[in-house]
Biopython code that builds the backbone (N, CA, C, O; Angstrom):
import numpy as np
from Bio.PDB.StructureBuilder import StructureBuilder

atoms = [
    (1, "MET", "N", (0.833, -1.181, 0.000)),
    (1, "MET", "CA", (0.000, 0.000, 0.000)),
    (1, "MET", "C", (0.873, 1.237, 0.000)),
    (1, "MET", "O", (1.986, 1.226, 0.524)),
    (2, "ALA", "N", (0.363, 2.299, -0.588)),
    (2, "ALA", "CA", (1.114, 3.545, -0.664)),
    (2, "ALA", "C", (1.184, 4.227, 0.708)),
    (2, "ALA", "O", (2.126, 4.969, 0.987)),
    (3, "ASP", "N", (0.188, 3.976, 1.559)),
    (3, "ASP", "CA", (0.175, 4.619, 2.867)),
    (3, "ASP", "C", (1.212, 4.035, 3.815)),
    (3, "ASP", "O", (1.575, 4.676, 4.802)),
    (4, "ASP", "N", (1.691, 2.841, 3.533)),
    (4, "ASP", "CA", (2.659, 2.203, 4.413)),
    (4, "ASP", "C", (4.040, 2.834, 4.304)),
    (4, "ASP", "O", (4.849, 2.706, 5.223)),
    (5, "TYR", "N", (4.322, 3.517, 3.192)),
    (5, "TYR", "CA", (5.636, 4.123, 2.983)),
    (5, "TYR", "C", (5.719, 5.432, 3.752)),
    (5, "TYR", "O", (4.821, 6.271, 3.673)),
    (6, "SER", "N", (6.795, 5.595, 4.490)),
    (6, "SER", "CA", (7.026, 6.866, 5.169)),
    (6, "SER", "C", (8.504, 7.197, 5.053)),
    (6, "SER", "O", (9.360, 6.316, 5.125)),
    (7, "ASP", "N", (8.787, 8.473, 4.874)),
    (7, "ASP", "CA", (10.161, 8.935, 4.733)),
    (7, "ASP", "C", (10.785, 8.991, 6.117)),
    (7, "ASP", "O", (10.326, 9.738, 6.981)),
    (8, "THR", "N", (11.835, 8.199, 6.329)),
    (8, "THR", "CA", (12.458, 8.129, 7.640)),
    (8, "THR", "C", (13.772, 8.893, 7.703)),
    (8, "THR", "O", (14.519, 8.759, 8.672)),
    (9, "THR", "N", (14.066, 9.701, 6.671)),
    (9, "THR", "CA", (15.295, 10.477, 6.665)),
    (9, "THR", "C", (15.187, 11.585, 7.709)),
    (9, "THR", "O", (14.237, 12.367, 7.676)),
    (10, "PRO", "N", (16.139, 11.667, 8.630)),
    (10, "PRO", "CA", (16.083, 12.743, 9.621)),
    (10, "PRO", "C", (16.161, 14.109, 8.948)),
    (10, "PRO", "O", (16.816, 14.270, 7.918)),
    (11, "GLU", "N", (15.493, 15.075, 9.533)),
    (11, "GLU", "CA", (15.420, 16.412, 8.949)),
    (11, "GLU", "C", (16.786, 17.082, 8.884)),
    (11, "GLU", "O", (17.051, 17.845, 7.956)),
    (12, "TRP", "N", (17.660, 16.811, 9.855)),
    (12, "TRP", "CA", (18.962, 17.486, 9.863)),
    (12, "TRP", "C", (19.829, 17.034, 8.701)),
    (12, "TRP", "O", (20.685, 17.791, 8.244)),
    (13, "ILE", "N", (19.625, 15.801, 8.207)),
    (13, "ILE", "CA", (20.401, 15.323, 7.060)),
    (13, "ILE", "C", (19.996, 16.096, 5.805)),
    (13, "ILE", "O", (20.851, 16.504, 5.019)),
    (14, "GLU", "N", (18.710, 16.292, 5.624)),
    (14, "GLU", "CA", (18.247, 17.049, 4.462)),
    (14, "GLU", "C", (18.705, 18.496, 4.538)),
    (14, "GLU", "O", (19.109, 19.066, 3.525)),
    (15, "THR", "N", (18.651, 19.091, 5.706)),
    (15, "THR", "CA", (19.082, 20.476, 5.868)),
    (15, "THR", "C", (20.571, 20.623, 5.593)),
    (15, "THR", "O", (20.989, 21.565, 4.919)),
    (16, "SER", "N", (21.367, 19.704, 6.107)),
    (16, "SER", "CA", (22.813, 19.795, 5.870)),
    (16, "SER", "C", (23.150, 19.540, 4.410)),
    (16, "SER", "O", (24.101, 20.123, 3.888)),
    (17, "ALA", "N", (22.395, 18.686, 3.745)),
    (17, "ALA", "CA", (22.637, 18.442, 2.322)),
    (17, "ALA", "C", (22.317, 19.677, 1.491)),
    (17, "ALA", "O", (22.969, 19.935, 0.480)),
    (18, "LEU", "N", (21.321, 20.435, 1.913)),
    (18, "LEU", "CA", (20.987, 21.662, 1.200)),
    (18, "LEU", "C", (21.976, 22.784, 1.490)),
    (18, "LEU", "O", (22.212, 23.632, 0.630)),
    (19, "ALA", "N", (22.556, 22.804, 2.683)),
    (19, "ALA", "CA", (23.474, 23.874, 3.066)),
    (19, "ALA", "C", (24.905, 23.620, 2.609)),
    (19, "ALA", "O", (25.700, 24.558, 2.546)),
    (20, "ALA", "N", (25.248, 22.387, 2.292)),
    (20, "ALA", "CA", (26.627, 22.039, 1.944)),
    (20, "ALA", "C", (27.162, 22.812, 0.742)),
    (20, "ALA", "O", (28.278, 23.323, 0.831)),
    (21, "PRO", "N", (26.447, 22.933, -0.375)),
    (21, "PRO", "CA", (27.003, 23.689, -1.497)),
    (21, "PRO", "C", (27.266, 25.156, -1.157)),
    (21, "PRO", "O", (28.249, 25.731, -1.624)),
    (22, "ALA", "N", (26.419, 25.749, -0.370)),
    (22, "ALA", "CA", (26.633, 27.145, 0.018)),
    (22, "ALA", "C", (27.876, 27.283, 0.884)),
    (22, "ALA", "O", (28.646, 28.231, 0.727)),
    (23, "LEU", "N", (28.071, 26.346, 1.791)),
    (23, "LEU", "CA", (29.255, 26.405, 2.642)),
    (23, "LEU", "C", (30.541, 26.179, 1.851)),
    (23, "LEU", "O", (31.551, 26.835, 2.102)),
    (24, "ILE", "N", (30.504, 25.260, 0.905)),
    (24, "ILE", "CA", (31.677, 25.015, 0.069)),
    (24, "ILE", "C", (31.980, 26.234, -0.785)),
    (24, "ILE", "O", (33.142, 26.601, -0.955)),
    (25, "GLY", "N", (30.951, 26.859, -1.317)),
    (25, "GLY", "CA", (31.149, 28.070, -2.118)),
    (25, "GLY", "C", (31.707, 29.208, -1.302)),
    (25, "GLY", "O", (32.572, 29.944, -1.776)),
    (26, "ALA", "N", (31.229, 29.368, -0.087)),
    (26, "ALA", "CA", (31.753, 30.431, 0.784)),
    (26, "ALA", "C", (33.214, 30.168, 1.135)),
    (26, "ALA", "O", (34.031, 31.089, 1.153)),
    (27, "ALA", "N", (33.533, 28.919, 1.410)),
    (27, "ALA", "CA", (34.925, 28.588, 1.729)),
    (27, "ALA", "C", (35.836, 28.845, 0.531)),
    (27, "ALA", "O", (36.931, 29.385, 0.692)),
    (28, "ALA", "N", (35.396, 28.466, -0.664)),
    (28, "ALA", "CA", (36.201, 28.715, -1.865)),
    (28, "ALA", "C", (36.353, 30.208, -2.100)),
    (28, "ALA", "O", (37.419, 30.665, -2.512)),
    (29, "GLY", "N", (35.318, 30.959, -1.848)),
    (29, "GLY", "CA", (35.400, 32.412, -2.009)),
    (29, "GLY", "C", (36.393, 33.047, -1.054)),
    (29, "GLY", "O", (37.132, 33.954, -1.437)),
    (30, "LEU", "N", (36.416, 32.579, 0.183)),
    (30, "LEU", "CA", (37.378, 33.118, 1.151)),
    (30, "LEU", "C", (38.810, 32.760, 0.787)),
    (30, "LEU", "O", (39.726, 33.567, 0.949)),
    (31, "LEU", "N", (38.994, 31.534, 0.291)),
    (31, "LEU", "CA", (40.344, 31.100, -0.058)),
    (31, "LEU", "C", (40.855, 31.769, -1.335)),
    (31, "LEU", "O", (42.034, 32.114, -1.407)),
    (32, "LEU", "N", (40.017, 31.958, -2.325)),
    (32, "LEU", "CA", (40.443, 32.478, -3.620)),
    (32, "LEU", "C", (40.231, 33.985, -3.769)),
    (32, "LEU", "O", (40.666, 34.572, -4.760)),
    (33, "GLY", "N", (39.583, 34.604, -2.817)),
    (33, "GLY", "CA", (39.259, 36.023, -2.921)),
    (33, "GLY", "C", (40.467, 36.921, -3.054)),
    (33, "GLY", "O", (40.436, 37.872, -3.835)),
    (34, "ASP", "N", (41.520, 36.654, -2.326)),
    (34, "ASP", "CA", (42.705, 37.500, -2.381)),
    (34, "ASP", "C", (43.539, 37.261, -3.634)),
    (34, "ASP", "O", (44.367, 38.102, -3.984)),
    (35, "LEU", "N", (43.343, 36.146, -4.309)),
    (35, "LEU", "CA", (44.127, 35.844, -5.502)),
    (35, "LEU", "C", (43.628, 36.593, -6.739)),
    (35, "LEU", "O", (44.370, 36.732, -7.711)),
    (36, "MET", "N", (42.383, 37.076, -6.719)),
    (36, "MET", "CA", (41.815, 37.755, -7.885)),
    (36, "MET", "C", (41.775, 39.252, -7.643)),
    (36, "MET", "O", (41.704, 39.711, -6.503)),
    (37, "ASN", "N", (41.821, 40.022, -8.755)),
    (37, "ASN", "CA", (41.715, 41.471, -8.586)),
    (37, "ASN", "C", (40.258, 41.863, -8.348)),
    (37, "ASN", "O", (39.359, 41.033, -8.483)),
    (38, "ARG", "N", (40.032, 43.102, -8.000)),
    (38, "ARG", "CA", (38.720, 43.577, -7.582)),
    (38, "ARG", "C", (37.671, 43.439, -8.686)),
    (38, "ARG", "O", (36.544, 43.033, -8.402)),
    (39, "GLY", "N", (38.008, 43.761, -9.925)),
    (39, "GLY", "CA", (37.055, 43.672, -11.030)),
    (39, "GLY", "C", (36.599, 42.249, -11.279)),
    (39, "GLY", "O", (35.421, 42.009, -11.545)),
    (40, "ALA", "N", (37.519, 41.306, -11.195)),
    (40, "ALA", "CA", (37.169, 39.902, -11.407)),
    (40, "ALA", "C", (36.278, 39.401, -10.276)),
    (40, "ALA", "O", (35.329, 38.656, -10.521)),
    (41, "ARG", "N", (36.569, 39.795, -9.063)),
    (41, "ARG", "CA", (35.736, 39.386, -7.920)),
    (41, "ARG", "C", (34.321, 39.911, -8.067)),
    (41, "ARG", "O", (33.354, 39.197, -7.803)),
    (42, "ARG", "N", (34.203, 41.164, -8.491)),
    (42, "ARG", "CA", (32.872, 41.767, -8.633)),
    (42, "ARG", "C", (32.070, 41.030, -9.717)),
    (42, "ARG", "O", (30.899, 40.714, -9.505)),
    (43, "GLY", "N", (32.679, 40.760, -10.856)),
    (43, "GLY", "CA", (31.973, 40.066, -11.940)),
    (43, "GLY", "C", (31.551, 38.663, -11.558)),
    (43, "GLY", "O", (30.429, 38.242, -11.836)),
    (44, "ILE", "N", (32.452, 37.949, -10.921)),
    (44, "ILE", "CA", (32.126, 36.585, -10.489)),
    (44, "ILE", "C", (31.046, 36.609, -9.410)),
    (44, "ILE", "O", (30.154, 35.761, -9.396)),
    (45, "GLY", "N", (31.134, 37.576, -8.516)),
    (45, "GLY", "CA", (30.122, 37.683, -7.457)),
    (45, "GLY", "C", (28.745, 37.972, -8.017)),
    (45, "GLY", "O", (27.764, 37.372, -7.578)),
    (46, "ILE", "N", (28.652, 38.881, -8.979)),
    (46, "ILE", "CA", (27.357, 39.188, -9.592)),
    (46, "ILE", "C", (26.836, 37.972, -10.363)),
    (46, "ILE", "O", (25.648, 37.655, -10.297)),
    (47, "GLY", "N", (27.713, 37.303, -11.082)),
    (47, "GLY", "CA", (27.296, 36.114, -11.833)),
    (47, "GLY", "C", (26.806, 35.003, -10.930)),
    (47, "GLY", "O", (25.772, 34.392, -11.202)),
    (48, "LEU", "N", (27.529, 34.735, -9.862)),
    (48, "LEU", "CA", (27.103, 33.686, -8.930)),
    (48, "LEU", "C", (25.821, 34.069, -8.201)),
    (48, "LEU", "O", (24.979, 33.216, -7.918)),
    (49, "GLY", "N", (25.678, 35.359, -7.899)),
    (49, "GLY", "CA", (24.441, 35.820, -7.276)),
    (49, "GLY", "C", (23.243, 35.610, -8.188)),
    (49, "GLY", "O", (22.176, 35.197, -7.735)),
    (50, "ALA", "N", (23.420, 35.898, -9.485)),
    (50, "ALA", "CA", (22.338, 35.689, -10.446)),
    (50, "ALA", "C", (21.991, 34.206, -10.577)),
    (50, "ALA", "O", (20.818, 33.844, -10.668)),
    (51, "VAL", "N", (23.012, 33.356, -10.586)),
    (51, "VAL", "CA", (22.762, 31.908, -10.654)),
    (51, "VAL", "C", (22.040, 31.435, -9.389)),
    (51, "VAL", "O", (21.153, 30.585, -9.464)),
    (52, "GLY", "N", (22.411, 31.973, -8.245)),
    (52, "GLY", "CA", (21.747, 31.604, -6.996)),
    (52, "GLY", "C", (20.283, 32.004, -6.985)),
    (52, "GLY", "O", (19.427, 31.238, -6.542)),
    (53, "VAL", "N", (19.992, 33.216, -7.480)),
    (53, "VAL", "CA", (18.599, 33.663, -7.550)),
    (53, "VAL", "C", (17.818, 32.782, -8.522)),
    (53, "VAL", "O", (16.678, 32.411, -8.246)),
    (54, "ALA", "N", (18.427, 32.450, -9.652)),
    (54, "ALA", "CA", (17.750, 31.582, -10.623)),
    (54, "ALA", "C", (17.491, 30.192, -10.041)),
    (54, "ALA", "O", (16.487, 29.560, -10.366)),
    (55, "ALA", "N", (18.391, 29.719, -9.186)),
    (55, "ALA", "CA", (18.219, 28.398, -8.579)),
    (55, "ALA", "C", (17.108, 28.408, -7.534)),
    (55, "ALA", "O", (16.465, 27.381, -7.314)),
    (56, "VAL", "N", (16.872, 29.536, -6.893)),
    (56, "VAL", "CA", (15.856, 29.635, -5.841)),
    (56, "VAL", "C", (14.466, 29.899, -6.424)),
    (56, "VAL", "O", (13.465, 29.608, -5.770)),
    (57, "MET", "N", (14.389, 30.432, -7.616)),
    (57, "MET", "CA", (13.100, 30.819, -8.201)),
    (57, "MET", "C", (12.082, 29.676, -8.278)),
    (57, "MET", "O", (10.918, 29.911, -7.955)),
    (58, "PRO", "N", (12.446, 28.453, -8.685)),
    (58, "PRO", "CA", (11.422, 27.395, -8.709)),
    (58, "PRO", "C", (10.797, 27.137, -7.338)),
    (58, "PRO", "O", (9.604, 26.848, -7.245)),
    (59, "PHE", "N", (11.583, 27.239, -6.292)),
    (59, "PHE", "CA", (11.033, 27.035, -4.945)),
    (59, "PHE", "C", (10.087, 28.162, -4.569)),
    (59, "PHE", "O", (9.038, 27.921, -3.971)),
    (60, "LEU", "N", (10.451, 29.394, -4.916)),
    (60, "LEU", "CA", (9.592, 30.530, -4.611)),
    (60, "LEU", "C", (8.288, 30.463, -5.397)),
    (60, "LEU", "O", (7.213, 30.675, -4.837)),
    (61, "VAL", "N", (8.378, 30.172, -6.677)),
    (61, "VAL", "CA", (7.179, 30.079, -7.508)),
    (61, "VAL", "C", (6.291, 28.934, -7.026)),
    (61, "VAL", "O", (5.071, 29.084, -6.955)),
    (62, "GLY", "N", (6.887, 27.807, -6.699)),
    (62, "GLY", "CA", (6.107, 26.675, -6.188)),
    (62, "GLY", "C", (5.440, 26.988, -4.857)),
    (62, "GLY", "O", (4.304, 26.581, -4.614)),
    (63, "GLY", "N", (6.148, 27.711, -3.997)),
    (63, "GLY", "CA", (5.563, 28.092, -2.714)),
    (63, "GLY", "C", (4.399, 29.044, -2.864)),
    (63, "GLY", "O", (3.369, 28.881, -2.210)),
    (64, "VAL", "N", (4.557, 30.041, -3.723)),
    (64, "VAL", "CA", (3.470, 30.996, -3.949)),
    (64, "VAL", "C", (2.293, 30.297, -4.617)),
    (64, "VAL", "O", (1.141, 30.535, -4.253)),
    (65, "ALA", "N", (2.573, 29.440, -5.588)),
    (65, "ALA", "CA", (1.490, 28.698, -6.244)),
    (65, "ALA", "C", (0.773, 27.788, -5.251)),
    (65, "ALA", "O", (-0.443, 27.611, -5.329)),
    (66, "GLY", "N", (1.524, 27.216, -4.322)),
    (66, "GLY", "CA", (0.904, 26.382, -3.299)),
    (66, "GLY", "C", (0.009, 27.172, -2.363)),
    (66, "GLY", "O", (-1.026, 26.675, -1.917)),
    (67, "LEU", "N", (0.407, 28.406, -2.064)),
    (67, "LEU", "CA", (-0.427, 29.253, -1.213)),
    (67, "LEU", "C", (-1.697, 29.684, -1.930)),
    (67, "LEU", "O", (-2.763, 29.766, -1.320)),
    (68, "VAL", "N", (-1.584, 29.959, -3.226)),
    (68, "VAL", "CA", (-2.736, 30.449, -3.976)),
    (68, "VAL", "C", (-3.691, 29.316, -4.331)),
    (68, "VAL", "O", (-4.905, 29.477, -4.203)),
    (69, "THR", "N", (-3.172, 28.177, -4.772)),
    (69, "THR", "CA", (-4.038, 27.093, -5.246)),
    (69, "THR", "C", (-3.946, 25.847, -4.378)),
    (69, "THR", "O", (-4.434, 24.789, -4.773)),
    (70, "GLY", "N", (-3.344, 25.946, -3.231)),
    (70, "GLY", "CA", (-3.186, 24.792, -2.358)),
    (70, "GLY", "C", (-4.499, 24.314, -1.786)),
    (70, "GLY", "O", (-5.528, 24.966, -1.967)),
    (71, "PRO", "N", (-4.483, 23.183, -1.098)),
    (71, "PRO", "CA", (-5.722, 22.584, -0.601)),
    (71, "PRO", "C", (-6.432, 23.413, 0.461)),
    (71, "PRO", "O", (-7.621, 23.210, 0.708)),
    (72, "ARG", "N", (-5.727, 24.338, 1.088)),
    (72, "ARG", "CA", (-6.371, 25.149, 2.125)),
    (72, "ARG", "C", (-6.771, 26.538, 1.635)),
    (72, "ARG", "O", (-7.324, 27.326, 2.402)),
    (73, "SER", "N", (-6.503, 26.844, 0.387)),
    (73, "SER", "CA", (-6.896, 28.135, -0.162)),
    (73, "SER", "C", (-8.309, 28.055, -0.714)),
    (73, "SER", "O", (-8.866, 26.967, -0.860)),
    (74, "LYS", "N", (-8.882, 29.203, -1.019)),
    (74, "LYS", "CA", (-10.235, 29.255, -1.554)),
    (74, "LYS", "C", (-10.324, 28.517, -2.888)),
    (74, "LYS", "O", (-11.279, 27.779, -3.127)),
    (75, "PHE", "N", (-9.339, 28.711, -3.747)),
    (75, "PHE", "CA", (-9.338, 28.051, -5.046)),
    (75, "PHE", "C", (-9.134, 26.545, -4.904)),
    (75, "PHE", "O", (-9.745, 25.762, -5.631)),
    (76, "GLY", "N", (-8.278, 26.140, -3.972)),
    (76, "GLY", "CA", (-8.036, 24.722, -3.761)),
    (76, "GLY", "C", (-9.266, 24.004, -3.246)),
    (76, "GLY", "O", (-9.550, 22.877, -3.651)),
    (77, "VAL", "N", (-9.994, 24.653, -2.358)),
    (77, "VAL", "CA", (-11.223, 24.057, -1.829)),
    (77, "VAL", "C", (-12.252, 23.919, -2.938)),
    (77, "VAL", "O", (-12.926, 22.894, -3.042)),
    (78, "ARG", "N", (-12.374, 24.956, -3.773)),
    (78, "ARG", "CA", (-13.320, 24.880, -4.886)),
    (78, "ARG", "C", (-12.962, 23.742, -5.832)),
    (78, "ARG", "O", (-13.835, 22.997, -6.276)),
    (79, "ARG", "N", (-11.662, 23.611, -6.142)),
    (79, "ARG", "CA", (-11.225, 22.564, -7.058)),
    (79, "ARG", "C", (-11.521, 21.182, -6.462)),
    (79, "ARG", "O", (-11.952, 20.278, -7.177)),
    (80, "LYS", "N", (-11.290, 21.019, -5.161)),
    (80, "LYS", "CA", (-11.532, 19.725, -4.526)),
    (80, "LYS", "C", (-13.024, 19.390, -4.525)),
    (80, "LYS", "O", (-13.407, 18.248, -4.779)),
    (81, "ILE", "N", (-13.849, 20.369, -4.245)),
    (81, "ILE", "CA", (-15.294, 20.134, -4.259)),
    (81, "ILE", "C", (-15.754, 19.771, -5.655)),
    (81, "ILE", "O", (-16.586, 18.880, -5.821)),
    (82, "GLN", "N", (-15.218, 20.457, -6.673)),
    (82, "GLN", "CA", (-15.600, 20.148, -8.044)),
    (82, "GLN", "C", (-15.176, 18.738, -8.430)),
    (82, "GLN", "O", (-15.919, 18.039, -9.120)),
    (83, "ARG", "N", (-14.005, 18.313, -8.000)),
    (83, "ARG", "CA", (-13.548, 16.947, -8.287)),
    (83, "ARG", "C", (-14.440, 15.918, -7.606)),
    (83, "ARG", "O", (-14.728, 14.864, -8.173)),
    (84, "ILE", "N", (-14.879, 16.228, -6.384)),
    (84, "ILE", "CA", (-15.771, 15.312, -5.680)),
    (84, "ILE", "C", (-17.096, 15.225, -6.414)),
    (84, "ILE", "O", (-17.658, 14.141, -6.571)),
    (85, "ARG", "N", (-17.592, 16.365, -6.862)),
    (85, "ARG", "CA", (-18.868, 16.368, -7.579)),
    (85, "ARG", "C", (-18.770, 15.623, -8.899)),
    (85, "ARG", "O", (-19.688, 14.899, -9.285)),
    (86, "ASP", "N", (-17.645, 15.808, -9.590)),
    (86, "ASP", "CA", (-17.491, 15.188, -10.910)),
    (86, "ASP", "C", (-17.145, 13.711, -10.808)),
    (86, "ASP", "O", (-17.579, 12.951, -11.674)),
    (87, "ALA", "N", (-16.439, 13.277, -9.873)),
    (87, "ALA", "CA", (-16.010, 11.908, -9.547)),
    (87, "ALA", "C", (-16.341, 10.843, -10.575)),
    (87, "ALA", "O", (-16.695, 9.721, -10.213)),
    (88, "GLY", "N", (-16.231, 11.174, -11.838)),
    (88, "GLY", "CA", (-16.437, 10.184, -12.872)),
    (88, "GLY", "C", (-17.884, 9.944, -13.228)),
    (88, "GLY", "O", (-18.177, 9.098, -14.073)),
    (89, "ILE", "N", (-18.789, 10.660, -12.610)),
    (89, "ILE", "CA", (-20.206, 10.485, -12.907)),
    (89, "ILE", "C", (-20.606, 11.586, -13.878)),
    (89, "ILE", "O", (-20.698, 12.756, -13.505)),
    (90, "GLY", "N", (-20.836, 11.213, -15.085)),
    (90, "GLY", "CA", (-21.256, 12.178, -16.091)),
    (90, "GLY", "C", (-22.757, 12.242, -16.169)),
    (90, "GLY", "O", (-23.450, 11.316, -15.748)),
    (91, "THR", "N", (-23.261, 13.327, -16.702)),
    (91, "THR", "CA", (-24.706, 13.429, -16.882)),
    (91, "THR", "C", (-25.088, 12.615, -18.111)),
    (91, "THR", "O", (-24.476, 12.774, -19.167)),
    (92, "PRO", "N", (-26.070, 11.763, -17.993)),
    (92, "PRO", "CA", (-26.447, 10.949, -19.144)),
    (92, "PRO", "C", (-27.099, 11.817, -20.219)),
    (92, "PRO", "O", (-27.851, 12.745, -19.921)),
    (93, "ARG", "N", (-26.799, 11.499, -21.446)),
    (93, "ARG", "CA", (-27.426, 12.230, -22.539)),
    (93, "ARG", "C", (-28.859, 11.744, -22.668)),
    (93, "ARG", "O", (-29.152, 10.571, -22.437)),
    (94, "SER", "N", (-29.746, 12.653, -23.038)),
    (94, "SER", "CA", (-31.168, 12.297, -23.088)),
    (94, "SER", "C", (-31.450, 11.238, -24.144)),
    (94, "SER", "O", (-32.328, 10.399, -23.939)),
    (95, "ASP", "N", (-30.738, 11.247, -25.264)),
    (95, "ASP", "CA", (-31.001, 10.230, -26.281)),
    (95, "ASP", "C", (-30.583, 8.845, -25.813)),
    (95, "ASP", "O", (-31.185, 7.856, -26.232)),
    (96, "ASP", "N", (-29.567, 8.743, -24.954)),
    (96, "ASP", "CA", (-29.189, 7.452, -24.401)),
    (96, "ASP", "C", (-30.287, 6.918, -23.480)),
    (96, "ASP", "O", (-30.601, 5.728, -23.501)),
    (97, "VAL", "N", (-30.858, 7.801, -22.681)),
    (97, "VAL", "CA", (-31.929, 7.397, -21.771)),
    (97, "VAL", "C", (-33.156, 6.980, -22.576)),
    (97, "VAL", "O", (-33.794, 5.973, -22.269)),
    (98, "ASP", "N", (-33.484, 7.762, -23.611)),
    (98, "ASP", "CA", (-34.629, 7.407, -24.451)),
    (98, "ASP", "C", (-34.425, 6.039, -25.106)),
    (98, "ASP", "O", (-35.352, 5.233, -25.181)),
    (99, "GLN", "N", (-33.213, 5.790, -25.573)),
    (99, "GLN", "CA", (-32.917, 4.514, -26.219)),
    (99, "GLN", "C", (-33.095, 3.356, -25.244)),
    (99, "GLN", "O", (-33.651, 2.319, -25.609)),
    (100, "GLU", "N", (-32.628, 3.522, -24.006)),
    (100, "GLU", "CA", (-32.776, 2.464, -23.008)),
    (100, "GLU", "C", (-34.246, 2.224, -22.683)),
    (100, "GLU", "O", (-34.664, 1.077, -22.522)),
    (101, "LEU", "N", (-35.030, 3.285, -22.586)),
    (101, "LEU", "CA", (-36.456, 3.129, -22.288)),
    (101, "LEU", "C", (-37.171, 2.425, -23.426)),
    (101, "LEU", "O", (-38.060, 1.609, -23.186)),
    (102, "ARG", "N", (-36.794, 2.731, -24.664)),
    (102, "ARG", "CA", (-37.389, 2.057, -25.822)),
    (102, "ARG", "C", (-37.059, 0.566, -25.821)),
    (102, "ARG", "O", (-37.913, -0.273, -26.107)),
    (103, "GLU", "N", (-35.801, 0.252, -25.493)),
    (103, "GLU", "CA", (-35.404, -1.151, -25.463)),
    (103, "GLU", "C", (-36.161, -1.949, -24.399)),
    (103, "GLU", "O", (-36.438, -3.137, -24.563)),
    (104, "GLN", "N", (-36.482, -1.262, -23.316)),
    (104, "GLN", "CA", (-37.208, -1.948, -22.240)),
    (104, "GLN", "C", (-38.709, -1.958, -22.499)),
    (104, "GLN", "O", (-39.461, -2.600, -21.765)),
    (105, "GLY", "N", (-39.147, -1.254, -23.534)),
    (105, "GLY", "CA", (-40.571, -1.240, -23.880)),
    (105, "GLY", "C", (-41.377, -0.310, -22.998)),
    (105, "GLY", "O", (-42.596, -0.455, -22.907)),
    (106, "LEU", "N", (-40.730, 0.636, -22.350)),
    (106, "LEU", "CA", (-41.452, 1.537, -21.465)),
    (106, "LEU", "C", (-41.914, 2.802, -22.190)),
    (106, "LEU", "O", (-42.687, 3.579, -21.628)),
    (107, "VAL", "N", (-41.466, 3.019, -23.400)),
    (107, "VAL", "CA", (-41.895, 4.219, -24.134)),
    (107, "VAL", "C", (-42.679, 3.830, -25.338)),
    (107, "VAL", "O", (-43.130, 4.697, -26.087)),
]
sb = StructureBuilder()
sb.init_structure("model")
sb.init_model(0)
sb.init_chain("A")
sb.init_seg("    ")
for serial, (resi, resn, name, xyz) in enumerate(atoms, 1):
    if name == "N":
        sb.init_residue(resn, " ", resi, " ")
    sb.init_atom(name, np.array(xyz, "f"), 0.0, 1.0, " ", f" {name:<3s}", serial, name[0])
structure = sb.get_structure()
């Protein structure tokens, strides 16, 4: 069953895995910062900052989309109610009903 599966990874492992690239980058920046001239440092810093912002954007967009259309928002509740109402039950077409009644001899 799908409900039997649970993620048992401790939260601190996931947090440290997410923080590791930032820490490595900061350490490399401290070690290599004095070896480059000021103009090169500025260009690399702006470039890495832009890459960092681009890397964070999917999380921000997903978070905002989750707040707007998530299960606890007004739109999410409406969507869930509509799915419950639709639940695979379509409205029968009148000609199909007429055909069934004719076959049964009721019309």
